[in-house]
N, C-alpha and C positions, 0 to 999 in steps of 0.2 A: 504494500500500500504506499509507503513512504516513497519508493521509487516512482510510483505512478504520480503521486502528488508532486514531485519534484519535476517530472517530465511535463505534467500539466502546467506547472508554474513557468517553466522555460518556454513552452509553447505559447502561453499567455504573454510573456515578455516579448517574444518574437513578434507576435501579432501586433503588440502595442507599438513597437518600433516601426513596423511596417506602416501602421495607420498614421503615426506621426510624420514619417517620411512622405507619405501621400498628401497629408495636410500641408506640409511645408512646400512640396512641389506645386500644389494648387494655389497657395498664397503667393509664391514666387511667380507663377505664371499670370495671376491676376495683376500683380504689381507690374510685371514686365509689359503686359498689354497696356496698362495705363501709361507707362513710360514711353512706349512706342507710339501711342496717340499724341503725347505731348511732343515728341519729336516731330511728328508729322505736321504740327502746326507751326513749326519754326520757318521763317521766311527763307532761310538759306538752304532748305531741303529741295526747293523747286528746281534747282539746276544741278543737283548733285547726281553723280552717276548711279545707275541702277544697282550695281554690285555694292556700293557704299550703303545705299538705302536699305538693301536686303540685310546687310550686315547690322546696320543700327537697329532696324525693326525686329531683328531675330536675336542672334546671339548676344549683341551688346546690350539690348534691353534686359535680357535675362542677367547678364553680368552686373549690370546696375542694380536690378531688383535683389539679386543674391547678396550683394554687398550691403544693401540697406537692411535686409532681413538679418544678416550676420552681425551688424554693427548698428543697432537701432538707436544707440545713444549719439551716433555720429551724424545725424541730421540726414538731409536728402542726398548728400554726396560724400559718404564717409571716406571713400578711397580715391576720390577725384575722378571717377569714371564719367560723370556727367560733363565735366570740363572737356573730356576728350571728344565729345560730340562736336563741339565748335571747332576744335583743332582739326579733326578729320575732315569735316565739311570744308573748312577753308583750305586745307592743304590740297584738296582735290580740285579746286577751282584754279585751273591753270592761268586764266586771265589775270587773277589777283596775284598768285604766287610768282608768276614771271616778273612782276613788278617789285616783288619783295622776296627774292630768293634767299637772302641771308636769314630772314625770319623762319623760312620753311626749315632750313637746316639747324635752327636753334630749337624748334619745337618737336622735330621728328623723333629724336631719341627718346625723350620722355613720353611722348605719345605712344611710341612703339612698345616701350616698356609697360605702360598701363595696359595697352591692348593685350599684350601676351599675359600679364598678370590676371586680368579679368577673365580671359578665356581659360587659362589654366584653373582658375578657381571653379569654372564650370565642368572641369574634367576633359576639356578639349586639348588634344595633343597638338604639337606644331605641324604634324602631318595632316590633321583634320583641317587646319586653317590655312594650309599652304596656298590654296587657289585664291583666297582673299589676299594674302600678302603679296602674291605675285601680281594680282591686279593693281594693288596699291602702288607697287613699284613702277608699273607701266604709267599710272596716273601722274607720277612724280618725274617721269622721264623728261618732259619738257624743261623743267627746271635744271635737270642735269645737263641737257643739251645747251641751254643758256650759259651755264657755268663754263662749259667747254669753249663755246664761242668767245666768252669774255677773256678766257685765258689766252686764246689766239690774238685777240684784239690788243691785250696788254703787252704783246710783244714777245710772247713765248714763241720759240721756234716750233716747227712743225712736229718734230719728234717728241719734245717734251709735252706738247699739247696732247698728243696721242696718249702719252703715259698718264697724263692727268685725267683723260677720259676713262681709261681703265681703272684708275684708282678712285675716281668719283663713283663709278658704278659699283665697284667692289665695296666701297665704304657704305653706300646706301643699301646694297644688298645684304651686307653684314648686319646692318641695323635691322633689316626686315626678317632676318632668319632667327 
């Protein structure tokens, strides 16, 4: 009888943990849906690339919701993930970033670190998110081209400019991986 009672208690605890996990997942999804709606109301989303919007409305909304639920005392943006929304939208508008390439290179490292941290918090591996980060690299390519052209205009010889090209691309790719 004692073994049965112990087995019953263990089974009840397992069911309770499953129920709590399900309730947490439902709360997180409800909050993520609300966050996605808030993002959709931003004026800077209307010209954003589709892959960025899909990312923001899907995994990134979940990452923000998860952070809020795990750190309720931290307010609406305990880990700075909401801040990344504006940075990501800004960084993918080549008309703007081409006029301010230095600012892009300042925000990208921190933005990428936050993106990776938030996705890891959801249990997403780098392999799961590689398509998004590859697309992000392509969206930042115009600024890399501008930087290479600037190096040539500033009097660099043809060979060093080619080296700068490879170095620039490697640096940004390294940040994205």
